[in-house]
N, C-alpha and C positions, 0 to 999 in steps of 0.2 A: 688148631690154627686160629680159632676164635680168640684164644688168650693173647695172641701176639698182635691182633689188630689194634690200630691206634685210633682213638676217638678224636676226630678233628675239633670237637668242641672243648676238649680239655687243654690245659696249658702245656707248654713245651716241657716243663719239668715233670709234670704228671705223666706225660706220654713217655718220657725217658725212663722214669721209674717203672712204669708198667711193662715196657719192653725188657728191661733188665730182669724184672721179676719172672718173665716167661722163660728165661734161659735156665736150663737145669743147673742146679748148684754144683754138681760134680765137675761140669765143664769150667765153671768159674774157678774152682779150686785147682784144676789142672793148669789153667792159664796163670794163676797166681804162683804156683810152684815153678813153672818154667821161667817166669819172669824174674822171680827172686833167687833162683839157684845161683846164677853168676855173682850176684851181690853177696849172698851168704858165703860163697867160697872166698870172695875177697875179704869178707869180715873175719873168717877163720884164719886166713893167712896173715892178717894184720897182727895176730898174737904169736906167730911162729918166727923162728930165727931165719937168718939168710940161708944157711945151709939146708935147713928143713924145707924151705920153700923151693930151693933149686933141685933137691934130690927126690922129692916125692910129692904126690898130689895132696890137696888139702884134706881129703877123706882119711888120710893116714895120720891125722894130727895126734891121735892117742898112742901111736907107735914111735913118735919122735924121741930121740935121745934127750933133747932139751925140752923141758916142759913148757907149754905155752905160758906167756906172761905179758906184762905191760912194757917190756923193754923198748919195743918199737915206738910206742906212744911217748915214753919218756924221752927218747932220742929226738922225736919229731918236735915236741913242745919245749925241750930243754935248751940244748946248745945252739948258738947261732950258726955253728958249722953245718948243722943238719938242714939249714934252710930258713931258720928263724920264723917258724910258722906262727908263733904267738904274735909277733909284730905284724905278720901278714894278715892275721885275723882282725887286728885293730884297723889296719888300712882298708880291709874289705868292708868293715862297718862304716868307716868314714866315706866310702864310695856308695854303698848300697842304700844307706838310710836317706841321705838327701836326694839320691837319684830315684827314690821311690816316692817320697813325700812331695817333693816339688812338682813333678809332673801331674800328680793327682790334684794338687791345689789349683794349678793353672788350668788344667784340662777341664776340671769340673765347672769353673766359671765360663770357660769358652764354650763348652757343650751346652750349658744353659742358655747362653746368648744365641748360639746357632739354632736352638730348638724353639725358644719362646720370645725372643726379642726381634722385632721386625725392623731391620735396617737395610739400607741400600747395598746391594752386592753381597747379600748374605749367602745365597746359594753358590755363587761363583767362588767366594772365599772358602766356603766349606768344601766344595769339590777340589779346589786347589790344595787345601790342607790334607785331605784324605788321599789325594793322588801321590803325596810324598811317600806313602807306604810302598809304592812300586819302585822307588829309587833304592838300589842296594846301598846299605850303610857303608860298605867298604870303600866306595868311590869317594867318600867325603873325608876319610881319615887323614890322608896326607895334607889336603888343603887346610883342614882344621888344625893339624899339628903345626903347619907353617904359620897360621894365624896366632896360635898360642905362643909360638917362639918369637916371631918378629912383628906381630900385628898384621893388619891388612891395609895396604896403601894403594891408591890409584893415581896414576899420572895423567893429567889432562894436557895433551900436547899443544893445543892451540893457545893456551895461556901459559904454558911451560910452568905448571905448578902441580905439586903432589898433595893429594888430599888423604888424610888419615881416616879410614873408615872404622878400623878397630885398633886401638892403641896396643902397644906391646906391654902386656900385663905380666909377662914372665911365668906363665902357667905351665909351660912344658916341663915334664918330669915331676909333676905333682898329682896328688889324688884329686885335686879340684878340677883339673882338666878332664879327668875320667868321668866324674859324676856330671859335669856340665854336658859332656858329649852324650852320655846316656840319657840325660834329661831331654836333650834336643831330639834324639832318635825316637824316644818313647812318646813324644807329644802327639804325632798324628794318630797312632793307634789308640791312645788314651782318649782323645777327643772323639774319635769314631765310635768307640765302645760306649762311652758315657752318653754321647748324643743319641745313640739308638735307644738307650734306656730312658733318658730324661724326656725325649720327645713323645714317648708313649704313656707318660703319666696322665691321669685324667685331667682334661681341660677344665672341668668344673672347679677343681681345686684352685686353679690360678684365677679364674673369674671371680670366685668368692673372695679370694684374698685381695684382689684389686678393688672390689666393691667395699671391702673393709678398710681401704686406704693403704695397704701394704705396698712398699716399693719393691723393686727387683731384688735388692740385697736381702730384704726381709723374707721375701718369698723363697729365695734360694736357701737361706740359712734355716728357716723354720719349717719349710715343706720339702724342698728338693733334696737337701743334704740328708735328713733322716731317712727318707724313702730310698735313697741311693746307696745305702750302706752295703748291700750285697754286691753290687757291681763294682763299687770302690774297693771292696776287699778282694774280689776276683782279680782286678787289675793289679792290686798291691802284691798279690802272690806271684803273678806273672813277672812283674817288673823286678821284684826283689830277687827271685830265682835267676833271672837273666843277668842282672848286674852282679850278684854274688858269685855266679859261676863264669863270668866273662873272663876271657884270657886275651883275645886279640886286641880289643880296644885299650885295655889296661897296658899291655906291652907296647903298643904303638905310642900312646901318649906319655907314658912314664919312661920308657927306654931303659937305659942302664942305671937309673937311680934306684938301686936296690932298697934303700930305706923307705921308699914309697910303694914298693911292690905289694899287691894284695896276695891273699892266700893261694890263689890259683897259680900265679907265677912262682911263688915260693915252693909249692909242691912240685912243679915241673923241674925245679933246680935241686930238689932233694936227692935225686939219684946220684949226684956228684959226677966227677970226671970218670968217663968210661963206664958209667952205670954201676959203680961198685957198691952203691947203697940203695939199689932198687927195692930191697926188702922193706924199706920204710914207706914206700909210696902208698901201699894199701892202708896203713895207719893214718897217713896224712890225708888220704881221700875221705876216710870216715870222720876225721876231725872237721874237715871242710864241709861235709854233708850234714853234720849235726844241726847247725843253725837253720838251713832251709827246711829240714824235716820238722823242727819245732814250729817255724812260721806256718808251714802248711797245715799241720794238725791243729794249730790254734784257730786258723781261719777256714778250715776245710768245710765247715757247715755253710759258709757263704759261697763256696767255690762253684758248684754246679748251678745253683740258682743265679748267681751273678754272671756266670759265663753265658747262660742262655737268655739272660734278661734282655729284652728289647729285640731279640732275634725274630720272634714270631708273636703275633698278637693272639690273645686268647687266654 
């Protein structure tokens, strides 16, 4: 029992590592096996033919009359008739990259301002921003789509005049509408996460920088940004995975414009009419999952430390 006790004087990351180290290794391997078994079965089926998938389980792969091959992947990435997944991947990049970079850039400056710049109404504005996390994103989809389609206009009855709040930019049915929506939805969480980290940086650093004559931009760029790399990477993983795997927002904003569909919508349409091509769905799923896996493994060393950053002092 002594091995599982958590030292309150240690940091949150150290306490987490100590807790995980106290768990028997065989329990972790059992959990890993249970968790990965469905994914592994899907992976095996992605190399099997339609008849083989329908007639027997994945564990009979070596008994199939048709040898496993790459035919499903060739069909998924090849002809437009199978869903045009290659074009969908390009559209997914066009959505996920700006929807990840832009919130980080804006939220980092906002978080620094909320944490270290004293201005009137700072606390009220911060609370109002964070409270947006409680608003379901789904309730804003239709109003946003209407704004993208026709703009936003308000009629003032007593002067009989209509004021244009948002002009009609013709964004409906484009990938631009999707990444703008994701950027707006991600901002409250990004500001909250980054603020919790930046506000706990040592105050002496900022006082020393001000004594040396540094302005706020210099302090942010030379001190705050390098020290915030872990939490920025953690948010980048979250945001990229969310936007890359999104289906609802993309379908709502793009609609029937198939040329702008991301990979998630393309995969959903691959089964074809009456589900006659459902055998290619597993291959499409692994093509879709490849990029998020690469992003996660490239940034995973920042993930836990950035996720816990600013949550507990110590």
